[in-house]
Predicted model as a PDB file, atoms N, CA, C, CB and O in Angstrom, pLDDT in the B-factor column:
MODEL        1                                                                  
ATOM      1  N   MET A   1       2.626 -22.354 -14.364  1.00 69.00           N  
ATOM      2  CA  MET A   1       3.197 -21.250 -13.786  1.00 69.00           C  
ATOM      3  C   MET A   1       3.904 -19.711 -13.418  1.00 69.00           C  
ATOM      4  CB  MET A   1       3.419 -21.571 -13.715  1.00 69.00           C  
ATOM      5  O   MET A   1       4.890 -19.862 -12.696  1.00 69.00           O  
ATOM      6  N   SER A   2       3.636 -18.366 -13.734  1.00 79.00           N  
ATOM      7  CA  SER A   2       4.462 -17.726 -13.901  1.00 79.00           C  
ATOM      8  C   SER A   2       5.298 -17.995 -12.555  1.00 79.00           C  
ATOM      9  CB  SER A   2       4.003 -16.487 -14.281  1.00 79.00           C  
ATOM     10  O   SER A   2       5.055 -18.716 -11.588  1.00 79.00           O  
ATOM     11  N   LYS A   3       6.946 -16.692 -13.019  1.00 83.00           N  
ATOM     12  CA  LYS A   3       7.520 -16.178 -11.864  1.00 83.00           C  
ATOM     13  C   LYS A   3       7.462 -14.644 -11.898  1.00 83.00           C  
ATOM     14  CB  LYS A   3       8.920 -16.689 -11.720  1.00 83.00           C  
ATOM     15  O   LYS A   3       7.500 -13.726 -12.718  1.00 83.00           O  
ATOM     16  N   PRO A   4       7.312 -14.918 -10.116  1.00 82.00           N  
ATOM     17  CA  PRO A   4       7.022 -13.851  -9.574  1.00 82.00           C  
ATOM     18  C   PRO A   4       7.682 -12.177  -9.860  1.00 82.00           C  
ATOM     19  CB  PRO A   4       7.206 -14.310  -8.416  1.00 82.00           C  
ATOM     20  O   PRO A   4       8.869 -11.894 -10.024  1.00 82.00           O  
ATOM     21  N   SER A   5       6.171 -10.967  -9.853  1.00 85.00           N  
ATOM     22  CA  SER A   5       7.742 -10.327 -10.172  1.00 85.00           C  
ATOM     23  C   SER A   5       8.402  -9.600  -8.972  1.00 85.00           C  
ATOM     24  CB  SER A   5       7.695  -9.133 -11.422  1.00 85.00           C  
ATOM     25  O   SER A   5       7.976  -9.682  -7.820  1.00 85.00           O  
ATOM     26  N   ASP A   6       9.533  -8.850  -9.372  1.00 85.00           N  
ATOM     27  CA  ASP A   6       9.869  -8.393  -8.196  1.00 85.00           C  
ATOM     28  C   ASP A   6       9.437  -7.205  -8.118  1.00 85.00           C  
ATOM     29  CB  ASP A   6      11.087  -8.464  -7.918  1.00 85.00           C  
ATOM     30  O   ASP A   6       8.651  -7.095  -9.059  1.00 85.00           O  
ATOM     31  N   ILE A   7       9.468  -6.509  -7.711  1.00 82.00           N  
ATOM     32  CA  ILE A   7       9.089  -4.879  -7.210  1.00 82.00           C  
ATOM     33  C   ILE A   7      10.557  -4.213  -5.573  1.00 82.00           C  
ATOM     34  CB  ILE A   7       6.722  -5.103  -6.270  1.00 82.00           C  
ATOM     35  O   ILE A   7      10.685  -4.806  -4.502  1.00 82.00           O  
ATOM     36  N   LEU A   8      11.060  -3.403  -5.843  1.00 80.00           N  
ATOM     37  CA  LEU A   8      11.432  -2.779  -5.538  1.00 80.00           C  
ATOM     38  C   LEU A   8      11.887  -1.544  -5.145  1.00 80.00           C  
ATOM     39  CB  LEU A   8      11.474  -3.087  -5.679  1.00 80.00           C  
ATOM     40  O   LEU A   8      13.035  -1.170  -4.909  1.00 80.00           O  
ATOM     41  N   PRO A   9      10.620  -0.834  -5.098  1.00 83.00           N  
ATOM     42  CA  PRO A   9      10.201   0.675  -5.063  1.00 83.00           C  
ATOM     43  C   PRO A   9      11.400   1.000  -3.274  1.00 83.00           C  
ATOM     44  CB  PRO A   9       7.749   0.895  -4.878  1.00 83.00           C  
ATOM     45  O   PRO A   9      11.584   0.415  -2.207  1.00 83.00           O  
ATOM     46  N   SER A  10      11.889   2.274  -3.965  1.00 91.00           N  
ATOM     47  CA  SER A  10      12.528   3.189  -2.674  1.00 91.00           C  
ATOM     48  C   SER A  10      11.968   3.531  -1.771  1.00 91.00           C  
ATOM     49  CB  SER A  10      12.969   4.282  -2.854  1.00 91.00           C  
ATOM     50  O   SER A  10      11.523   4.629  -2.105  1.00 91.00           O  
ATOM     51  N   ILE A  11      11.559   3.263  -0.456  1.00 91.00           N  
ATOM     52  CA  ILE A  11      10.466   4.342   0.242  1.00 91.00           C  
ATOM     53  C   ILE A  11      11.141   4.312   1.775  1.00 91.00           C  
ATOM     54  CB  ILE A  11       8.504   3.718   0.216  1.00 91.00           C  
ATOM     55  O   ILE A  11      11.707   3.342   2.279  1.00 91.00           O  
ATOM     56  N   ASP A  12      10.973   5.384   2.273  1.00 93.00           N  
ATOM     57  CA  ASP A  12      11.366   6.178   3.538  1.00 93.00           C  
ATOM     58  C   ASP A  12      11.466   5.038   4.562  1.00 93.00           C  
ATOM     59  CB  ASP A  12      10.220   7.406   4.010  1.00 93.00           C  
ATOM     60  O   ASP A  12      10.562   4.205   4.630  1.00 93.00           O  
ATOM     61  N   PRO A  13      12.599   4.979   5.401  1.00 92.00           N  
ATOM     62  CA  PRO A  13      12.215   3.764   6.381  1.00 92.00           C  
ATOM     63  C   PRO A  13      10.993   4.376   7.499  1.00 92.00           C  
ATOM     64  CB  PRO A  13      13.797   3.190   7.334  1.00 92.00           C  
ATOM     65  O   PRO A  13      10.161   3.669   8.067  1.00 92.00           O  
ATOM     66  N   GLY A  14      11.104   5.559   7.610  1.00 94.00           N  
ATOM     67  CA  GLY A  14      10.335   6.050   9.278  1.00 94.00           C  
ATOM     68  C   GLY A  14       9.038   5.376   8.099  1.00 94.00           C  
ATOM     69  O   GLY A  14       8.238   4.631   8.664  1.00 94.00           O  
ATOM     70  N   LEU A  15       8.828   5.559   6.762  1.00 94.00           N  
ATOM     71  CA  LEU A  15       7.482   5.466   6.503  1.00 94.00           C  
ATOM     72  C   LEU A  15       7.673   3.491   6.377  1.00 94.00           C  
ATOM     73  CB  LEU A  15       6.905   6.607   4.864  1.00 94.00           C  
ATOM     74  O   LEU A  15       8.303   3.101   7.361  1.00 94.00           O  
ATOM     75  N   THR A  16       7.486   2.939   5.932  1.00 93.00           N  
ATOM     76  CA  THR A  16       7.903   1.722   6.270  1.00 93.00           C  
ATOM     77  C   THR A  16       8.130   1.103   7.442  1.00 93.00           C  
ATOM     78  CB  THR A  16       8.726   1.606   5.818  1.00 93.00           C  
ATOM     79  O   THR A  16       7.455   0.115   7.728  1.00 93.00           O  
ATOM     80  N   LYS A  17       8.760   1.408   7.996  1.00 95.00           N  
ATOM     81  CA  LYS A  17       8.165   0.862   9.990  1.00 95.00           C  
ATOM     82  C   LYS A  17       7.770   1.497  10.268  1.00 95.00           C  
ATOM     83  CB  LYS A  17       8.868   0.571  11.319  1.00 95.00           C  
ATOM     84  O   LYS A  17       8.263   1.676  11.382  1.00 95.00           O  
ATOM     85  N   ALA A  18       6.740   2.522  10.045  1.00 96.00           N  
ATOM     86  CA  ALA A  18       5.978   2.984  10.808  1.00 96.00           C  
ATOM     87  C   ALA A  18       4.216   1.857  10.192  1.00 96.00           C  
ATOM     88  CB  ALA A  18       6.162   4.912  10.600  1.00 96.00           C  
ATOM     89  O   ALA A  18       3.464   1.333  11.015  1.00 96.00           O  
ATOM     90  N   ALA A  19       4.039   1.792   8.885  1.00 96.00           N  
ATOM     91  CA  ALA A  19       3.094   0.974   8.021  1.00 96.00           C  
ATOM     92  C   ALA A  19       3.157  -0.701   8.581  1.00 96.00           C  
ATOM     93  CB  ALA A  19       3.634   1.139   6.275  1.00 96.00           C  
ATOM     94  O   ALA A  19       2.387  -1.450   9.182  1.00 96.00           O  
ATOM     95  N   LYS A  20       4.785  -0.809   7.907  1.00 95.00           N  
ATOM     96  CA  LYS A  20       4.796  -2.113   8.937  1.00 95.00           C  
ATOM     97  C   LYS A  20       3.885  -2.570  10.209  1.00 95.00           C  
ATOM     98  CB  LYS A  20       5.986  -2.052   9.528  1.00 95.00           C  
ATOM     99  O   LYS A  20       3.161  -3.564  10.164  1.00 95.00           O  
ATOM    100  N   GLU A  21       4.066  -1.332  11.883  1.00 97.00           N  
ATOM    101  CA  GLU A  21       3.621  -1.894  12.543  1.00 97.00           C  
ATOM    102  C   GLU A  21       2.180  -1.641  13.124  1.00 97.00           C  
ATOM    103  CB  GLU A  21       4.435  -1.946  13.142  1.00 97.00           C  
ATOM    104  O   GLU A  21       1.893  -1.655  14.321  1.00 97.00           O  
ATOM    105  N   VAL A  22       1.191  -1.371  11.915  1.00 97.00           N  
ATOM    106  CA  VAL A  22      -0.221  -0.632  11.891  1.00 97.00           C  
ATOM    107  C   VAL A  22      -0.686  -2.471  11.193  1.00 97.00           C  
ATOM    108  CB  VAL A  22      -0.445   1.350  10.541  1.00 97.00           C  
ATOM    109  O   VAL A  22      -1.715  -3.077  11.490  1.00 97.00           O  
ATOM    110  N   LEU A  23       0.415  -2.976  10.264  1.00 97.00           N  
ATOM    111  CA  LEU A  23       0.169  -3.777   9.271  1.00 97.00           C  
ATOM    112  C   LEU A  23      -0.117  -5.281   9.815  1.00 97.00           C  
ATOM    113  CB  LEU A  23       1.308  -3.662   8.330  1.00 97.00           C  
ATOM    114  O   LEU A  23      -0.872  -6.168   9.417  1.00 97.00           O  
ATOM    115  N   SER A  24       1.201  -5.159  11.359  1.00 97.00           N  
ATOM    116  CA  SER A  24       1.120  -6.319  11.910  1.00 97.00           C  
ATOM    117  C   SER A  24      -0.183  -6.466  13.137  1.00 97.00           C  
ATOM    118  CB  SER A  24       2.562  -6.537  12.434  1.00 97.00           C  
ATOM    119  O   SER A  24      -0.402  -7.460  13.830  1.00 97.00           O  
ATOM    120  N   LYS A  25      -0.890  -5.240  13.147  1.00 97.00           N  
ATOM    121  CA  LYS A  25      -2.005  -5.393  14.088  1.00 97.00           C  
ATOM    122  C   LYS A  25      -3.832  -6.282  13.497  1.00 97.00           C  
ATOM    123  CB  LYS A  25      -2.191  -3.613  14.526  1.00 97.00           C  
ATOM    124  O   LYS A  25      -4.930  -6.613  13.945  1.00 97.00           O  
ATOM    125  N   PHE A  26      -2.859  -6.268  12.002  1.00 96.00           N  
ATOM    126  CA  PHE A  26      -4.033  -7.124  10.955  1.00 96.00           C  
ATOM    127  C   PHE A  26      -3.359  -8.208  11.708  1.00 96.00           C  
ATOM    128  CB  PHE A  26      -4.027  -7.128   8.875  1.00 96.00           C  
ATOM    129  O   PHE A  26      -3.899  -8.714  12.692  1.00 96.00           O  
ATOM    130  N   GLY A  27      -2.669  -8.428  11.453  1.00 97.00           N  
ATOM    131  CA  GLY A  27      -1.872  -9.943  10.996  1.00 97.00           C  
ATOM    132  C   GLY A  27      -1.178 -10.230   9.939  1.00 97.00           C  
ATOM    133  O   GLY A  27      -0.786 -11.313   9.504  1.00 97.00           O  
ATOM    134  N   LEU A  28      -0.983  -8.470   9.319  1.00 97.00           N  
ATOM    135  CA  LEU A  28      -0.305  -8.954   7.986  1.00 97.00           C  
ATOM    136  C   LEU A  28       0.712  -8.317   7.471  1.00 97.00           C  
ATOM    137  CB  LEU A  28      -1.110  -8.985   6.969  1.00 97.00           C  
ATOM    138  O   LEU A  28       0.882  -7.167   7.876  1.00 97.00           O  
ATOM    139  N   SER A  29       1.641  -8.851   6.478  1.00 96.00           N  
ATOM    140  CA  SER A  29       2.919  -8.417   6.198  1.00 96.00           C  
ATOM    141  C   SER A  29       3.064  -7.536   4.969  1.00 96.00           C  
ATOM    142  CB  SER A  29       3.734  -9.537   6.084  1.00 96.00           C  
ATOM    143  O   SER A  29       1.968  -7.365   4.436  1.00 96.00           O  
ATOM    144  N   MET A  30       3.893  -7.028   4.455  1.00 94.00           N  
ATOM    145  CA  MET A  30       4.182  -5.772   4.029  1.00 94.00           C  
ATOM    146  C   MET A  30       3.734  -6.683   2.408  1.00 94.00           C  
ATOM    147  CB  MET A  30       6.001  -4.950   4.488  1.00 94.00           C  
ATOM    148  O   MET A  30       2.817  -6.207   1.738  1.00 94.00           O  
ATOM    149  N   GLU A  31       4.220  -7.542   2.077  1.00 92.00           N  
ATOM    150  CA  GLU A  31       3.960  -8.315   1.187  1.00 92.00           C  
ATOM    151  C   GLU A  31       2.660  -8.486   0.968  1.00 92.00           C  
ATOM    152  CB  GLU A  31       4.505  -9.303   1.359  1.00 92.00           C  
ATOM    153  O   GLU A  31       2.176  -7.837   0.040  1.00 92.00           O  
ATOM    154  N   ALA A  32       1.937  -9.222   1.607  1.00 95.00           N  
ATOM    155  CA  ALA A  32       0.545  -9.503   1.758  1.00 95.00           C  
ATOM    156  C   ALA A  32      -0.628  -8.295   1.518  1.00 95.00           C  
ATOM    157  CB  ALA A  32       0.456 -10.017   3.146  1.00 95.00           C  
ATOM    158  O   ALA A  32      -1.666  -8.411   0.866  1.00 95.00           O  
ATOM    159  N   ALA A  33       0.129  -6.462   2.643  1.00 96.00           N  
ATOM    160  CA  ALA A  33      -0.833  -5.457   2.203  1.00 96.00           C  
ATOM    161  C   ALA A  33      -0.232  -5.211   0.620  1.00 96.00           C  
ATOM    162  CB  ALA A  33      -0.840  -3.977   3.299  1.00 96.00           C  
ATOM    163  O   ALA A  33      -1.075  -5.552  -0.210  1.00 96.00           O  
ATOM    164  N   ILE A  34       0.480  -4.922   0.278  1.00 94.00           N  
ATOM    165  CA  ILE A  34       0.656  -5.318  -0.825  1.00 94.00           C  
ATOM    166  C   ILE A  34      -0.214  -5.698  -2.176  1.00 94.00           C  
ATOM    167  CB  ILE A  34       1.158  -6.036  -0.481  1.00 94.00           C  
ATOM    168  O   ILE A  34      -0.865  -5.057  -3.001  1.00 94.00           O  
ATOM    169  N   LYS A  35       0.073  -6.872  -1.993  1.00 94.00           N  
ATOM    170  CA  LYS A  35      -0.816  -7.998  -2.734  1.00 94.00           C  
ATOM    171  C   LYS A  35      -2.572  -7.378  -2.773  1.00 94.00           C  
ATOM    172  CB  LYS A  35      -0.665  -9.712  -1.659  1.00 94.00           C  
ATOM    173  O   LYS A  35      -3.357  -7.389  -3.721  1.00 94.00           O  
ATOM    174  N   ILE A  36      -2.726  -6.977  -1.656  1.00 96.00           N  
ATOM    175  CA  ILE A  36      -4.576  -6.918  -1.811  1.00 96.00           C  
ATOM    176  C   ILE A  36      -4.351  -5.422  -2.055  1.00 96.00           C  
ATOM    177  CB  ILE A  36      -5.877  -7.410  -0.146  1.00 96.00           C  
ATOM    178  O   ILE A  36      -5.389  -4.844  -2.377  1.00 96.00           O  
ATOM    179  N   PHE A  37      -3.308  -4.679  -1.988  1.00 96.00           N  
ATOM    180  CA  PHE A  37      -3.683  -3.462  -2.458  1.00 96.00           C  
ATOM    181  C   PHE A  37      -4.099  -3.505  -4.378  1.00 96.00           C  
ATOM    182  CB  PHE A  37      -2.298  -2.443  -1.992  1.00 96.00           C  
ATOM    183  O   PHE A  37      -5.007  -2.977  -5.020  1.00 96.00           O  
ATOM    184  N   LEU A  38      -2.961  -4.376  -4.771  1.00 96.00           N  
ATOM    185  CA  LEU A  38      -2.898  -3.823  -6.160  1.00 96.00           C  
ATOM    186  C   LEU A  38      -4.340  -5.023  -6.431  1.00 96.00           C  
ATOM    187  CB  LEU A  38      -1.024  -4.037  -7.223  1.00 96.00           C  
ATOM    188  O   LEU A  38      -5.230  -4.481  -7.085  1.00 96.00           O  
ATOM    189  N   LYS A  39      -4.667  -6.545  -6.018  1.00 97.00           N  
ATOM    190  CA  LYS A  39      -5.793  -6.860  -6.473  1.00 97.00           C  
ATOM    191  C   LYS A  39      -7.035  -5.807  -6.432  1.00 97.00           C  
ATOM    192  CB  LYS A  39      -6.033  -7.965  -5.836  1.00 97.00           C  
ATOM    193  O   LYS A  39      -8.001  -5.886  -7.192  1.00 97.00           O  
ATOM    194  N   GLN A  40      -6.909  -5.067  -5.689  1.00 97.00           N  
ATOM    195  CA  GLN A  40      -8.455  -4.013  -4.924  1.00 97.00           C  
ATOM    196  C   GLN A  40      -8.170  -3.079  -6.519  1.00 97.00           C  
ATOM    197  CB  GLN A  40      -8.090  -2.609  -2.610  1.00 97.00           C  
ATOM    198  O   GLN A  40      -9.150  -2.902  -7.243  1.00 97.00           O  
ATOM    199  N   VAL A  41      -7.075  -2.648  -6.863  1.00 97.00           N  
ATOM    200  CA  VAL A  41      -6.872  -2.083  -7.865  1.00 97.00           C  
ATOM    201  C   VAL A  41      -7.612  -2.123  -9.116  1.00 97.00           C  
ATOM    202  CB  VAL A  41      -5.923  -2.320  -7.996  1.00 97.00           C  
ATOM    203  O   VAL A  41      -8.290  -1.332  -9.773  1.00 97.00           O  
ATOM    204  N   ILE A  42      -7.232  -3.340  -9.205  1.00 97.00           N  
ATOM    205  CA  ILE A  42      -7.725  -4.753 -10.611  1.00 97.00           C  
ATOM    206  C   ILE A  42      -9.811  -3.967 -10.449  1.00 97.00           C  
ATOM    207  CB  ILE A  42      -7.387  -7.737  -9.555  1.00 97.00           C  
ATOM    208  O   ILE A  42     -10.635  -3.289 -11.062  1.00 97.00           O  
ATOM    209  N   ILE A  43      -9.604  -4.773  -9.127  1.00 97.00           N  
ATOM    210  CA  ILE A  43     -11.421  -4.805  -8.841  1.00 97.00           C  
ATOM    211  C   ILE A  43     -11.959  -3.656  -9.247  1.00 97.00           C  
ATOM    212  CB  ILE A  43     -11.978  -4.926  -7.232  1.00 97.00           C  
ATOM    213  O   ILE A  43     -12.787  -3.619 -10.157  1.00 97.00           O  
ATOM    214  N   HIS A  44     -11.428  -2.327  -8.438  1.00 95.00           N  
ATOM    215  CA  HIS A  44     -11.841  -1.347  -8.595  1.00 95.00           C  
ATOM    216  C   HIS A  44     -11.836  -0.529  -9.906  1.00 95.00           C  
ATOM    217  CB  HIS A  44     -11.403  -0.916  -7.775  1.00 95.00           C  
ATOM    218  O   HIS A  44     -12.677   0.322 -10.196  1.00 95.00           O  
ATOM    219  N   GLN A  45     -10.350  -1.046 -10.964  1.00 96.00           N  
ATOM    220  CA  GLN A  45      -9.611   0.259 -12.111  1.00 96.00           C  
ATOM    221  C   GLN A  45      -9.428   1.003 -11.793  1.00 96.00           C  
ATOM    222  CB  GLN A  45     -10.029   0.857 -13.116  1.00 96.00           C  
ATOM    223  O   GLN A  45      -9.857   2.029 -12.320  1.00 96.00           O  
ATOM    224  N   GLY A  46      -8.464   1.018 -10.424  1.00 95.00           N  
ATOM    225  CA  GLY A  46      -8.301   2.039 -10.110  1.00 95.00           C  
ATOM    226  C   GLY A  46      -8.015   2.296  -8.635  1.00 95.00           C  
ATOM    227  O   GLY A  46      -7.742   1.489  -7.746  1.00 95.00           O  
ATOM    228  N   THR A  47      -8.146   3.639  -8.595  1.00 94.00           N  
ATOM    229  CA  THR A  47      -7.786   3.521  -6.778  1.00 94.00           C  
ATOM    230  C   THR A  47      -8.813   2.795  -5.901  1.00 94.00           C  
ATOM    231  CB  THR A  47      -7.735   5.119  -5.996  1.00 94.00           C  
ATOM    232  O   THR A  47     -10.003   2.686  -6.196  1.00 94.00           O  
ATOM    233  N   PRO A  48      -8.146   2.235  -4.623  1.00 95.00           N  
ATOM    234  CA  PRO A  48      -9.249   1.940  -4.197  1.00 95.00           C  
ATOM    235  C   PRO A  48     -10.248   2.395  -3.434  1.00 95.00           C  
ATOM    236  CB  PRO A  48      -9.091   1.284  -3.904  1.00 95.00           C  
ATOM    237  O   PRO A  48     -11.299   1.883  -3.047  1.00 95.00           O  
ATOM    238  N   PHE A  49      -9.545   3.866  -3.221  1.00 93.00           N  
ATOM    239  CA  PHE A  49     -10.299   4.941  -2.686  1.00 93.00           C  
ATOM    240  C   PHE A  49     -10.274   6.501  -2.975  1.00 93.00           C  
ATOM    241  CB  PHE A  49     -10.074   4.828  -1.524  1.00 93.00           C  
ATOM    242  O   PHE A  49      -9.269   6.857  -3.591  1.00 93.00           O  
ATOM    243  N   GLU A  50     -11.236   7.565  -2.633  1.00 91.00           N  
ATOM    244  CA  GLU A  50     -10.942   8.594  -3.571  1.00 91.00           C  
ATOM    245  C   GLU A  50      -9.508   9.233  -3.239  1.00 91.00           C  
ATOM    246  CB  GLU A  50     -12.099   9.674  -3.534  1.00 91.00           C  
ATOM    247  O   GLU A  50      -9.053   8.952  -2.131  1.00 91.00           O  
ATOM    248  N   MET A  51      -8.804  10.000  -4.013  1.00 86.00           N  
ATOM    249  CA  MET A  51      -7.749  10.528  -3.930  1.00 86.00           C  
ATOM    250  C   MET A  51      -7.894  11.883  -4.073  1.00 86.00           C  
ATOM    251  CB  MET A  51      -6.962  10.013  -4.682  1.00 86.00           C  
ATOM    252  O   MET A  51      -7.491  11.726  -5.225  1.00 86.00           O  
ATOM    253  N   LEU A  52      -8.102  13.186  -3.998  1.00 85.00           N  
ATOM    254  CA  LEU A  52      -8.027  14.173  -3.534  1.00 85.00           C  
ATOM    255  C   LEU A  52      -6.853  15.008  -3.562  1.00 85.00           C  
ATOM    256  CB  LEU A  52      -8.376  13.964  -2.618  1.00 85.00           C  
ATOM    257  O   LEU A  52      -5.757  14.602  -3.177  1.00 85.00           O  
ATOM    258  N   PHE A  53      -7.098  16.364  -4.086  1.00 85.00           N  
ATOM    259  CA  PHE A  53      -5.826  17.087  -3.602  1.00 85.00           C  
ATOM    260  C   PHE A  53      -7.046  17.861  -2.370  1.00 85.00           C  
ATOM    261  CB  PHE A  53      -4.746  18.336  -5.080  1.00 85.00           C  
ATOM    262  O   PHE A  53      -8.247  18.087  -2.515  1.00 85.00           O  
ATOM    263  N   PRO A  54      -5.945  18.166  -0.943  1.00 82.00           N  
ATOM    264  CA  PRO A  54      -6.052  19.223  -0.294  1.00 82.00           C  
ATOM    265  C   PRO A  54      -6.522  20.333  -0.822  1.00 82.00           C  
ATOM    266  CB  PRO A  54      -5.112  19.433   0.139  1.00 82.00           C  
ATOM    267  O   PRO A  54      -5.969  20.742  -1.843  1.00 82.00           O  
ATOM    268  N   THR A  55      -8.008  21.322  -0.080  1.00 82.00           N  
ATOM    269  CA  THR A  55      -8.293  22.533  -0.522  1.00 82.00           C  
ATOM    270  C   THR A  55      -7.677  23.077   0.406  1.00 82.00           C  
ATOM    271  CB  THR A  55      -9.584  22.932  -0.748  1.00 82.00           C  
ATOM    272  O   THR A  55      -7.139  24.083  -0.059  1.00 82.00           O  
ATOM    273  N   GLU A  56      -7.337  22.907   2.046  1.00 74.00           N  
ATOM    274  CA  GLU A  56      -6.494  23.615   2.941  1.00 74.00           C  
ATOM    275  C   GLU A  56      -5.779  23.053   3.382  1.00 74.00           C  
ATOM    276  CB  GLU A  56      -6.877  24.165   3.782  1.00 74.00           C  
ATOM    277  O   GLU A  56      -6.074  21.862   3.476  1.00 74.00           O  
ATOM    278  N   GLU A  57      -4.495  23.445   3.902  1.00 71.00           N  
ATOM    279  CA  GLU A  57      -3.346  23.384   4.616  1.00 71.00           C  
ATOM    280  C   GLU A  57      -3.721  22.468   5.866  1.00 71.00           C  
ATOM    281  CB  GLU A  57      -2.827  24.838   4.973  1.00 71.00           C  
ATOM    282  O   GLU A  57      -4.540  22.704   6.754  1.00 71.00           O  
ATOM    283  N   PRO A  58      -3.113  21.648   5.736  1.00 63.00           N  
ATOM    284  CA  PRO A  58      -3.494  20.610   7.440  1.00 63.00           C  
ATOM    285  C   PRO A  58      -2.953  21.627   8.319  1.00 63.00           C  
ATOM    286  CB  PRO A  58      -2.462  18.739   7.830  1.00 63.00           C  
ATOM    287  O   PRO A  58      -2.121  22.518   8.149  1.00 63.00           O  
ATOM    288  N   LEU A  59      -3.708  21.220   9.386  1.00 63.00           N  
ATOM    289  CA  LEU A  59      -3.216  21.720  10.630  1.00 63.00           C  
ATOM    290  C   LEU A  59      -1.922  21.190  11.349  1.00 63.00           C  
ATOM    291  CB  LEU A  59      -4.230  21.560  11.477  1.00 63.00           C  
ATOM    292  O   LEU A  59      -1.568  21.679  12.421  1.00 63.00           O  
TER     293      LEU A  59                                                      
ENDMDL                                                                          
END                                                                             
């Protein structure tokens, strides 16, 4: 069995806190959410959601 990779991105503390609050409502840790995202990238062979540039300024 291979050794897990350590990923240590620098993420804004406010973004991390807000994401953890939402993920906890689903019973997910940040690590679990990242694993789910990466598995979906593999399944979709790209991001599991559409990424577009906004055509208008946000309100």
